[in-house]
C-alpha positions, 0 to 999 in steps of 0.5 A: 413449924417449918414448911418441910415438917408440914403435911405434904399436899399434892394439888392436882390442879388450881383450886380457888385462890381463897381456898388455897390461901386458907390451907397454905399455912398448914400444909406444904403444897406441891402445885402439880400443874406447874411442874414440867417433869412430874415423875422426876419431881415425885421421885425426889419429893413424893415420899413426903406427900401425904395427901392429894387435893383435887376436884371433880375436874382434875381427879387422881389417876392410878399412876399418881396414886401409886407414885406417892408411897406415903399417901393417906387421903384424897380430898376432893372439892366437888360432889363428883369423884369419877376422875379419881381412881377409886379402885386404886385408892381402895387397893392402897388403903387411901381414903377419899372424900368429896363435898356432897349435899352443899351444892344440891340446891344450886345444881337443881336451880341450874337444871330448872333454869335450863328447863325454862330456857328450852321451854320458853326459848329464852336464849333464842329470844335474847338473840332475836332482840340483840340481833335487831329482828324484833322491829323487822320480823315482828313477834317472836315464835311461841314456846311451851309451858312446863305446866302439865308436862312430865319431868323424868329424872335419871338419878333421884338422889339429893340433887334429883330430889331438889329438881323434882320439888322445883319442877312440881312447883311449876305444875309438872308431874315427876317420874324417875329411874334409879338402880332400884325404886325408892320407898322414901319418896312421895308415892306420886313419883312414878318409878321407871324400870329403865332409862328408855322407859323413863324417856318414852313417858317423859316430856323432859329427861333430866340427868342427875347421876354420877359420871364414870364407867358405869354410866358412860353413854347411858343416854344413847340413840335408843334413849333419844329415840324414846324421848321423841320429837317433842322431848327435851334433854337436860344434863346437869350430871356429867358429859360422859353420861350422854353419847354426844355424837348420838345427841348431835344427830338426834338434834339435827334430825329432829329426833328430839326437840332440843337440849339444855346442857351444862356439861359436855363429853370433852369439856371445855371443848364443845362441838361446833355442831352443838354450838350451831343449833338454835334449839340447844342451850349451852352453859360452861359447867356452872351448875354449882357456880354461885359464891354461896355454894362455892364457899360452902364447898370450900368449907367442907373441903377444908373440914375434911382436910383438917379432920383427916390430918388432925384426927384421922377421920373424914366428914364426908367419906367416899371410901 
């Protein structure tokens, strides 16, 4: 089969080299990030492009979707699909898939790492040793135990449930907020009717919800005030869920005790004001960042891709 007769696949941004190497023999890949004049390129080649390969980082906007008359499917590498214009895809009858489930445990591990880091001041202690302060200033300041504290989880889905089980192993009690209470979770998990109510009763507020317009700035100054001066915010969801300026002000004023952040509102840019705060742990969006999880994500991505172009079905369909 000639390269021209293969299904055309628009790649919105660079994906893992191993993943690309696995699919390249079976698809004609158009590397969008390497093209200087995308509109002109799509006018010439767009009619042959039947799929978009993307991720939770690059997405697919309405203008791209509408520029591809033969588009059938958007296959995304990642669980979050907020950068994809779902309404535009639905209007065009374009199916969308993601890679849920396979990264739940890894992201939950990251959330617990952040909980431990802010509680026991791990990163501050590391800097204390590296800076040579221990021999000069003596023992490092005390941290806090997580045992007996309440972990409030915003979004008790697959990731949220795994966070809950890990937090319980550290002796924490669990509360959560969803759009509605779940009847399939342990009765000992307390349901909160609103995010401010959850924050008010929690020692740690952990975010594990999708991004997008529906959750933008869900955690605002009111929620941070409710969390209080002894409370910590942990975000392994999307940076847009938090009003970043309100968070900075709350941290600077001592409205909350600290934060552990894997995601940011305008990543990879992180405000200097956050980087300057000792009580904040900052990670470069590594929630699913292990070899094992990324391999599982790649496998599911490829399974969706082959299933659609081979059998017109998806394994994990969003729309």
